[in-house]
C-alpha positions as MATLAB code, in Angstrom:
seq = 'MYQVEDEPVETIHLYVVREEPTKPSLTGIILSVIALSILIAIGVLTPYQQPVQRASIRVPAVPLGIRSFSVSVAIIPTGVKTYPATIAHGTLTITNGSVIAQILPAGFTSVSKDSISVVTDRAVYIPAGTADGYGYATVPAHALLSGKGGNFARLAINQVIGSSVYIRNLTAFQGGSDSYSVKYITSQDKQLALSRSRDLLTSSISGLHYPCSEQVSGAVTVTWRCQFITYHIPAFYHVTGVRIVGKNLIITVWFVERPSHFWAK';
ca = [
     -82.033  -52.017 -116.261;
     -78.459  -51.802 -115.412;
     -76.562  -54.395 -113.527;
     -74.127  -53.169 -111.048;
     -71.120  -55.248 -110.628;
     -70.068  -56.006 -107.092;
     -66.928  -54.184 -106.011;
     -64.146  -56.340 -104.710;
     -64.160  -56.690 -100.880;
     -60.899  -56.123  -98.986;
     -60.442  -58.143  -95.845;
     -58.575  -56.459  -92.953;
     -57.166  -58.596  -90.138;
     -56.738  -56.964  -86.676;
     -54.512  -58.464  -84.017;
     -54.534  -57.259  -80.384;
     -51.049  -57.338  -78.818;
     -50.515  -56.483  -75.058;
     -47.667  -54.057  -74.632;
     -45.057  -54.546  -71.850;
     -45.346  -51.909  -68.996;
     -42.645  -49.244  -69.004;
     -40.308  -49.570  -65.988;
     -39.850  -46.308  -64.007;
     -36.341  -44.756  -63.837;
     -34.413  -45.685  -60.661;
     -32.520  -42.390  -60.711;
     -35.670  -40.375  -60.154;
     -36.753  -42.598  -57.290;
     -33.392  -42.317  -55.555;
     -33.341  -38.530  -55.893;
     -36.864  -38.305  -54.519;
     -35.942  -40.433  -51.487;
     -32.854  -38.318  -50.805;
     -34.801  -35.080  -51.051;
     -37.477  -36.396  -48.703;
     -34.827  -37.523  -46.196;
     -33.223  -34.075  -46.228;
     -36.557  -32.391  -45.595;
     -37.306  -34.733  -42.674;
     -33.842  -34.143  -41.151;
     -34.217  -30.393  -41.397;
     -37.599  -30.580  -39.755;
     -36.310  -32.718  -36.877;
     -32.975  -30.977  -36.232;
     -34.192  -27.415  -36.566;
     -37.358  -27.195  -34.551;
     -39.348  -24.060  -34.644;
     -38.128  -21.350  -32.328;
     -40.246  -18.500  -31.236;
     -38.703  -15.060  -31.700;
     -36.755  -13.809  -28.661;
     -36.985  -10.222  -27.462;
     -34.217   -8.466  -25.486;
     -34.644   -5.437  -23.284;
     -33.279   -3.446  -20.338;
     -35.741   -2.664  -17.578;
     -35.450   -0.449  -14.501;
     -36.881   -1.777  -11.246;
     -36.567   -0.512   -7.643;
     -34.074   -2.248   -5.355;
     -35.646   -4.047   -2.409;
     -33.303   -3.787    0.643;
     -32.541   -6.851    2.736;
     -30.583   -7.149    5.979;
     -26.998   -5.966    6.534;
     -24.544   -8.830    6.940;
     -20.955   -8.831    8.237;
     -18.141  -10.977    6.885;
     -14.669  -11.261    8.414;
     -11.454  -13.052    7.484;
      -7.945  -13.075    9.005;
      -4.715  -13.635    7.083;
      -1.301  -13.920    8.724;
       1.361  -11.533    7.479;
       4.409  -13.401    6.214;
       7.510  -11.234    6.751;
       9.948  -11.108    3.855;
      12.198   -8.253    4.965;
      15.602   -9.258    6.347;
      17.775   -7.049    8.575;
      21.326   -8.199    9.364;
      23.129   -7.083   12.496;
      26.952   -7.239   12.300;
      29.139   -8.882   14.900;
      30.310   -6.692   17.761;
      33.670   -6.514   19.527;
      34.266   -7.306   23.187;
      35.729   -4.568   25.380;
      37.488   -4.614   28.745;
      40.248   -3.153   30.859;
      43.888   -4.196   31.131;
      45.716   -3.696   34.412;
      49.462   -3.031   34.079;
      51.975   -3.172   36.951;
      55.597   -2.029   36.768;
      58.232   -3.450   39.143;
      61.096   -1.592   37.500;
      62.569    1.624   38.840;
      62.091    3.041   35.358;
      58.673    4.251   34.226;
      57.179    2.616   31.160;
      54.904    3.854   28.358;
      52.762    1.525   26.231;
      51.533    3.042   22.973;
      47.949    2.917   21.699;
      47.337   -0.289   19.791;
      49.738   -2.306   21.915;
      48.863   -5.979   21.417;
      48.530   -8.662   24.057;
      47.458  -12.270   23.529;
      45.053  -14.274   25.696;
      45.378  -17.915   26.694;
      43.083  -18.786   23.759;
      45.355  -16.913   21.356;
      42.931  -14.015   20.998;
      44.673  -10.713   20.420;
      43.750   -7.658   22.462;
      44.907   -4.133   21.695;
      44.938   -1.048   23.848;
      42.645    1.820   22.914;
      45.121    4.552   23.910;
      48.649    5.041   25.166;
      49.255    4.466   28.853;
      51.960    5.669   31.288;
      53.009    3.196   33.957;
      54.974    4.838   36.786;
      58.101    3.199   38.186;
      58.028    0.965   41.175;
      59.039    2.254   44.569;
      59.777    0.870   47.951;
      56.094    1.146   48.654;
      55.151   -1.149   45.752;
      54.764   -1.566   42.027;
      53.822    1.176   39.657;
      50.216    0.774   38.623;
      48.001    1.812   35.624;
      44.915    0.704   33.723;
      44.003    1.119   30.063;
      40.874    0.285   28.044;
      41.322   -2.334   25.362;
      39.313   -4.410   22.916;
      39.559   -7.816   21.287;
      40.584   -7.978   17.648;
      38.235  -10.952   17.086;
      34.624   -9.958   16.447;
      31.851  -12.010   18.021;
      31.355  -13.964   21.223;
      34.889  -15.390   21.012;
      36.211  -12.084   22.355;
      34.261  -12.416   25.604;
      37.033  -14.101   27.527;
      37.106  -14.625   31.266;
      39.014  -12.867   34.033;
      42.810  -13.396   33.891;
      42.621  -14.821   30.358;
      45.432  -12.336   29.663;
      48.502  -12.803   31.839;
      51.514  -11.440   29.972;
      54.990  -10.386   31.121;
      56.997   -7.769   29.243;
      60.665   -8.013   30.009;
      61.114   -8.931   33.653;
      59.128   -6.335   35.503;
      55.974   -5.262   33.531;
      52.850   -7.440   33.921;
      49.665   -7.112   31.881;
      46.467   -8.795   33.158;
      42.720   -8.453   32.776;
      41.301   -8.500   36.267;
      37.741   -8.417   34.870;
      36.151  -10.314   31.994;
      35.849   -8.780   28.540;
      32.205   -8.329   27.502;
      30.019   -7.040   24.681;
      31.108   -9.338   21.876;
      28.239  -10.865   19.846;
      28.046  -12.806   16.616;
      26.310  -11.396   13.537;
      22.665  -12.379   13.082;
      19.671  -11.622   10.905;
      16.035  -11.056   11.743;
      12.970  -10.924    9.517;
      10.602   -7.989    9.638;
       7.302   -7.070    8.039;
       7.482   -4.738    5.065;
       4.716   -2.553    3.692;
       4.483   -4.935    0.710;
       3.885   -7.851    3.127;
       0.982   -5.975    4.719;
      -0.476   -5.087    1.323;
      -0.220   -8.695    0.145;
      -2.055   -9.967    3.229;
      -4.721   -7.299    2.744;
      -5.188   -8.296   -0.922;
      -5.491  -11.971    0.023;
      -8.098  -11.117    2.656;
     -10.155   -9.174    0.122;
      -9.915  -12.013   -2.407;
     -11.164  -14.510    0.193;
     -14.072  -12.245    1.109;
     -14.972  -11.681   -2.537;
     -15.078  -15.422   -3.248;
     -17.143  -16.183   -0.135;
     -19.828  -13.515   -0.579;
     -22.635  -14.269   -3.009;
     -25.736  -12.272   -3.733;
     -26.628   -8.806   -4.938;
     -25.417   -6.035   -2.634;
     -24.191   -2.463   -2.524;
     -20.414   -1.827   -2.113;
     -19.384   -3.073    1.337;
     -17.787   -0.919    4.029;
     -14.361   -2.181    5.133;
     -12.608   -2.250    8.491;
      -9.009   -3.484    8.869;
      -7.560   -4.478   12.229;
      -4.746   -6.587   13.636;
      -2.430   -8.478   11.355;
      -4.497   -8.702    9.174;
      -8.246   -8.983    9.912;
     -10.626   -7.521    7.336;
     -14.334   -7.085    8.075;
     -16.924   -6.194    5.433;
     -20.451   -4.965    6.193;
     -22.683   -5.418    3.160;
     -26.221   -4.185    2.426;
     -27.910   -6.889    0.357;
     -30.782   -6.143   -2.007;
     -33.191   -8.037   -4.251;
     -35.804   -7.256   -6.930;
     -39.092   -8.488   -8.318;
     -39.796   -9.010  -12.043;
     -42.334  -11.109  -13.998;
     -41.505  -14.818  -14.180;
     -41.240  -14.943  -17.977;
     -38.174  -12.664  -17.945;
     -34.763  -14.356  -18.168;
     -32.095  -12.185  -16.501;
     -28.692  -11.838  -18.203;
     -27.247   -8.920  -16.236;
     -27.923   -6.623  -13.287;
     -26.448   -3.178  -12.644;
     -27.046   -1.085   -9.523;
     -27.837    2.571  -10.141;
     -28.615    4.338   -6.894;
     -31.782    2.868   -5.428;
     -32.727    1.225   -8.712;
     -31.508   -1.708  -10.733;
     -30.967   -1.838  -14.486;
     -31.727   -5.437  -15.477;
     -30.924   -6.873  -18.898;
     -33.417   -9.574  -19.839;
     -34.635  -11.694  -22.721;
     -38.103  -13.145  -23.158;
     -40.394  -14.758  -25.694;
     -43.067  -12.374  -26.793;
     -46.494  -13.628  -25.963;
     -48.764  -14.255  -28.965;
     -51.437  -11.681  -29.629;
     -55.045  -12.772  -30.061;
     -57.038  -11.294  -32.927;
     -60.813  -11.551  -32.760;
     -62.582  -11.543  -36.069;
     -66.302  -11.531  -36.702;
];
């Protein structure tokens, strides 16, 4: 019988040690929060929009009543016409007490009491005086001063030449007038008033209508007669433009396409 020797026994000691939990990285958390915030902002600020359709549709024009509009604009004259001063005219009476006849040339000058010069329009022959009386002649003359100052009264001229020739105006000189200007209406003034009238009518008329007929009268009254029209389209259309073509209207619209329903078994 054999005896088996006991093998040496090895003792193993086990110790349980609790490990400390690993702390998560702050960088990853911050990036996650930022990304989530961006997604939320995008979702709030950019809401879902349904696709928009655009189209041009033709519909018949529906006539309404004819309305009249009228406006008056005064014409402001800008033209200026100047009239020059005119010269007074009259007659000089010349008497000759000398026994010798006298001749006064054209342009002979006399002076009035107001120191206004008067000249004869032509030469004049004054016969000599006789036992029956003075020689007598008349001659047309005009004032050298233009304007109303030349309209002097009767006997404003009383001049003696030598000792026997007398020059007088037995009637007043007339016809002298000062220069003056007047305004008048030019074709441009009329056109400007007409343009202003049309602008006022355009700004005061609202609504869809055919081109208006125009009547112009007075200074300046413009009357428009306008045929108004309307149209009927579905309520979901949003109108962006209307164009009249004969008895129809071309309407530019946009709308949101209605969703289609699909039935599945």
